[in-house]
C-alpha positions as CSV (number, residue, x, y, z in Angstrom):
1,M,-28.1,12.1,6.0
2,T,-29.0,9.6,8.8
3,K,-27.6,10.8,12.2
4,L,-27.8,8.2,14.9
5,I,-27.7,9.2,18.8
6,L,-26.4,6.1,20.8
7,L,-27.7,6.0,24.4
8,P,-25.1,4.7,27.2
9,D,-26.8,1.3,27.6
10,E,-26.3,0.9,23.4
11,I,-22.7,1.9,23.5
12,D,-21.9,-0.5,26.4
13,A,-23.8,-3.4,24.9
14,F,-21.8,-2.6,21.5
15,Q,-18.3,-2.4,23.4
16,H,-19.2,-5.5,25.1
17,E,-19.8,-7.5,22.1
18,I,-16.6,-6.0,20.3
19,W,-14.6,-6.9,23.4
20,S,-16.1,-10.2,24.1
21,F,-15.1,-11.4,20.5
22,Y,-11.8,-9.9,20.5
23,R,-10.6,-11.7,23.5
24,A,-11.9,-15.1,22.2
25,N,-10.4,-14.4,18.4
26,K,-7.9,-11.7,18.3
27,R,-5.3,-11.9,15.6
28,N,-1.6,-11.6,16.3
29,F,0.5,-9.5,13.7
30,A,4.3,-8.3,14.1
31,W,3.2,-4.9,13.9
32,R,0.7,-4.9,16.5
33,G,1.4,-3.7,20.3
34,I,4.6,-1.8,19.2
35,S,4.9,1.9,20.0
36,D,7.6,2.8,17.2
37,P,5.8,5.1,14.8
38,Y,8.1,4.2,11.9
39,A,7.2,0.4,12.2
40,V,3.4,1.4,12.6
41,L,3.7,3.6,9.6
42,V,5.2,0.8,7.4
43,S,2.5,-1.5,8.4
44,E,-0.2,1.1,7.5
45,M,1.2,2.0,4.1
46,M,1.6,-1.8,3.3
47,L,-2.0,-2.6,4.4
48,Q,-3.6,0.1,2.1
49,Q,-5.3,-2.0,-0.6
50,T,-3.2,-5.1,-0.2
51,Q,-4.3,-8.2,1.7
52,T,-3.0,-8.8,5.2
53,Q,-1.8,-12.1,4.2
54,R,0.3,-10.7,1.5
55,V,1.8,-8.2,4.1
56,I,3.0,-10.5,6.5
57,P,6.2,-11.9,4.9
58,K,6.8,-8.4,3.2
59,Y,6.8,-6.4,6.4
60,D,9.2,-8.7,8.2
61,E,11.5,-8.3,5.0
62,W,11.2,-4.9,5.1
63,M,12.0,-4.5,8.8
64,K,15.2,-6.3,8.4
65,A,16.1,-4.5,5.4
66,F,15.2,-0.8,6.7
67,P,14.8,-1.1,10.5
68,S,14.5,2.7,11.1
69,A,13.1,5.8,9.4
70,Q,17.1,6.7,8.9
71,T,18.1,3.3,7.3
72,L,15.2,4.0,4.5
73,A,15.6,7.6,4.1
74,A,19.3,6.9,3.0
75,A,18.5,4.1,0.7
76,P,18.6,4.0,-2.9
77,L,15.4,4.1,-4.5
78,S,15.9,1.0,-6.5
79,E,16.7,-1.0,-3.2
80,V,13.5,0.3,-1.7
81,L,11.5,-0.7,-4.5
82,S,13.2,-4.0,-4.7
83,H,11.7,-4.7,-1.2
84,W,8.4,-3.4,-2.1
85,V,8.0,-5.8,-5.3
86,G,4.9,-7.8,-4.8
87,L,2.8,-5.4,-3.0
88,G,1.6,-3.2,-6.1
89,Y,1.0,0.4,-6.0
90,N,4.6,1.0,-5.8
91,R,3.9,5.1,-5.1
92,R,3.2,4.0,-1.5
93,A,6.9,2.9,-1.4
94,V,8.0,6.3,-2.5
95,F,5.9,8.2,-0.2
96,L,6.9,6.2,2.4
97,Q,10.6,7.0,1.9
98,K,9.8,10.7,1.4
99,A,7.9,10.9,4.5
100,C,11.1,9.3,6.3
101,K,13.3,11.6,4.5
102,A,11.2,14.7,6.1
103,V,11.2,13.2,9.3
104,C,15.0,12.9,9.4
105,S,15.5,16.4,7.9
106,D,12.8,18.5,9.6
107,Y,11.9,16.5,13.0
108,K,15.7,15.4,13.5
109,G,14.6,11.7,12.9
110,I,11.9,12.0,15.6
111,F,8.1,11.3,14.4
112,P,5.9,14.2,15.5
113,H,3.2,12.7,18.0
114,S,0.3,15.1,16.7
115,R,-2.0,14.0,13.9
116,E,-1.8,17.4,12.4
117,E,1.9,17.4,12.4
118,L,1.9,13.7,10.8
119,E,-0.6,14.8,8.0
120,K,2.1,17.3,6.9
121,L,4.7,14.4,5.5
122,P,4.4,13.3,2.3
123,G,2.0,10.8,1.2
124,I,0.1,10.7,4.9
125,G,-3.6,11.3,4.9
126,P,-6.1,11.9,7.7
127,Y,-6.3,8.1,8.1
128,T,-2.8,7.1,8.3
129,A,-2.1,9.9,10.6
130,G,-5.0,8.8,12.8
131,A,-3.9,5.2,12.6
132,V,-0.2,6.0,13.5
133,T,-1.1,8.3,16.5
134,T,-3.4,5.7,17.8
135,F,-1.4,2.6,17.2
136,A,2.1,4.1,18.2
137,Y,0.9,6.5,20.9
138,N,-2.6,5.2,22.0
139,Q,-4.1,8.4,21.2
140,P,-8.1,8.3,21.2
141,N,-8.3,9.5,17.4
142,V,-11.1,8.8,15.2
143,F,-10.5,6.9,11.9
144,I,-12.2,4.4,9.6
145,E,-10.6,1.7,7.3
146,T,-12.8,-1.0,5.4
147,N,-13.3,-3.3,8.3
148,I,-14.3,-0.7,10.7
149,R,-16.6,0.5,8.0
150,S,-18.0,-2.9,7.4
151,L,-18.6,-3.4,11.2
152,F,-20.6,0.1,11.6
153,I,-22.8,-0.5,8.5
154,H,-23.6,-3.8,9.9
155,F,-24.5,-3.0,13.1
156,F,-25.9,0.5,12.9
157,F,-27.3,0.6,9.3
158,S,-28.8,-2.5,8.4
159,D,-32.6,-1.2,9.1
160,A,-32.3,1.9,7.0
161,L,-30.8,-0.4,4.1
162,L,-33.6,-3.2,4.3
163,Q,-36.0,-0.2,3.7
164,D,-33.9,1.6,1.3
165,A,-31.9,-1.0,-1.2
166,D,-30.3,2.1,-3.2
167,K,-29.1,4.0,0.2
168,K,-25.3,4.6,0.4
169,I,-23.7,5.4,3.8
170,D,-21.2,8.1,4.0
171,D,-18.2,8.0,6.2
172,S,-19.6,11.2,7.7
173,E,-22.3,9.3,9.1
174,I,-20.3,6.5,10.7
175,A,-17.6,8.8,12.0
176,P,-19.9,10.2,14.8
177,L,-20.5,6.6,16.0
178,V,-17.0,5.6,15.8
179,E,-16.4,8.6,18.0
180,A,-19.2,7.6,20.4
181,T,-18.4,4.4,21.0
182,L,-14.6,4.7,21.2
183,D,-12.8,3.2,24.4
184,R,-10.7,6.1,25.3
185,H,-8.9,3.8,28.0
186,N,-7.6,1.5,25.6
187,P,-8.0,3.0,22.0
188,R,-5.1,0.9,20.5
189,E,-6.6,-2.3,21.4
190,W,-10.0,-1.0,20.6
191,Y,-9.3,-0.6,17.0
192,Y,-7.5,-4.0,17.0
193,A,-10.9,-5.4,18.1
194,L,-13.0,-3.3,15.7
195,M,-10.8,-4.7,12.8
196,D,-10.7,-8.3,13.7
197,Y,-14.5,-8.2,14.3
198,G,-15.0,-6.6,10.8
199,A,-12.6,-8.9,8.8
200,D,-14.4,-12.0,10.4
201,L,-17.8,-10.4,9.6
202,K,-17.0,-10.2,5.9
203,K,-16.6,-13.9,6.0
204,K,-19.9,-14.5,7.1
205,V,-22.0,-12.0,5.3
206,V,-22.2,-10.1,2.1
207,N,-19.4,-7.4,2.6
208,P,-21.4,-4.6,4.4
209,S,-18.8,-2.0,2.8
210,R,-20.5,-2.5,-0.5
211,K,-23.2,-0.1,0.8
212,S,-20.6,2.7,1.5
213,R,-20.3,5.4,-0.6
214,Q,-16.4,5.2,-0.1
215,Y,-16.8,1.5,-1.6
216,A,-14.8,1.0,-4.9
217,R,-14.3,-2.5,-6.5
218,Q,-10.6,-3.1,-7.1
219,S,-9.9,-3.1,-11.1
220,R,-9.2,-6.5,-12.6
221,F,-5.3,-6.9,-12.2
222,E,-4.4,-9.3,-15.1
223,G,-4.2,-7.2,-18.0
224,S,-4.3,-3.9,-16.5
225,L,-2.0,-0.9,-16.8
226,R,-1.2,-1.5,-13.2
227,Q,0.2,-5.0,-13.9
228,A,2.6,-3.5,-16.6
229,R,3.9,-0.8,-13.9
230,G,4.6,-3.6,-11.5
231,A,6.4,-5.6,-14.0
232,I,8.7,-2.7,-15.1
233,L,9.6,-1.9,-11.6
234,R,10.4,-5.5,-10.7
235,Q,12.7,-6.0,-13.8
236,L,14.4,-2.4,-13.1
237,S,14.8,-3.2,-9.4
238,Q,16.6,-6.7,-10.2
239,K,19.1,-5.1,-12.8
240,P,20.5,-1.8,-13.7
241,S,18.6,-1.2,-16.9
242,A,16.5,-2.9,-19.4
243,T,14.7,-2.1,-22.5
244,L,10.8,-2.6,-22.8
245,H,11.3,-5.2,-25.2
246,E,13.5,-7.2,-22.7
247,I,10.9,-6.7,-20.1
248,A,8.1,-7.7,-22.2
249,K,10.0,-11.1,-23.0
250,Y,10.7,-11.7,-19.2
251,E,7.0,-10.6,-17.9
252,D,5.1,-12.1,-21.1
253,I,3.4,-8.5,-21.3
254,D,2.6,-6.9,-24.7
255,I,4.7,-3.8,-25.5
256,A,2.1,-1.5,-26.0
257,R,0.6,-1.8,-22.5
258,L,4.4,-1.7,-21.2
259,E,5.0,1.7,-22.9
260,R,1.9,3.2,-21.7
261,A,3.0,2.1,-18.3
262,A,6.5,3.4,-18.8
263,D,5.3,6.8,-19.7
264,K,3.1,7.1,-16.4
265,L,6.3,6.0,-14.6
266,L,8.4,8.3,-16.4
267,A,6.1,11.5,-15.5
268,E,5.9,10.2,-11.8
269,H,10.0,10.2,-11.7
270,L,10.1,6.5,-10.5
271,I,11.9,5.8,-13.7
272,K,14.3,7.4,-16.1
273,G,14.9,6.6,-19.8
274,N,17.5,7.3,-22.4
275,D,17.4,5.9,-25.9
276,G,14.8,3.3,-24.8
277,I,16.8,1.9,-22.0
278,Y,15.2,2.4,-18.6
279,S,16.5,2.4,-15.1
280,I,15.1,3.3,-11.7
281,F,14.9,6.9,-11.0
282,D,17.7,7.2,-7.9
């Protein structure tokens, strides 16, 4: 494993590069610069495995429908899924609602401030807990997402990759560098700057994250089981119930794939079925 030790002047130079880029090119999103942990959590859950441009309108729609953890916790699952349609990976919506229910029942509606407590909530892992506490509370936590990963591989591992084309960089090698270069006076904006630089970098060079052990190319959507799952939930969020044959007609997806998808959704308690008629599992 590669272990890099950065000198103070190297850290200063890196921070100057990132901050300079950010001041000239920073992106503005509705979820930035806010201290509401619920709103931050919504954005983080939506941004997982989903392009930012697809999230922008869905985030605004979601916050109008469910402006607080309490309103989301009290909503029927069918309504929750109807506002998630178009983002994919619908289990994220389920976990988001479960997390809010736990906050309402176990924390009197107030999100915990510690990363450790947040990780106890359903569907919240180390990355999400780190992001929420940093963006909502401006805590200097260490976390890594795809743009940050790309940036650090590009800056600090390019020489090693040139020497060994088959080498893969693990997040455990990147995390110490993220911690060493972290601006502890303004961690919230520092992470915005890292993400913006990393996003821009991918437009200019071959995605450095492809050299990461954590990199996984997203499977083809068209013709996938994921597409069939989304079709079922989209139709059932728009009507009280439907058969798979009705869904197949509206969505133009073969019945065999819908049947496999329905079995998965039944097992996950996202839908329920009776005599071939399906509905959202509320």
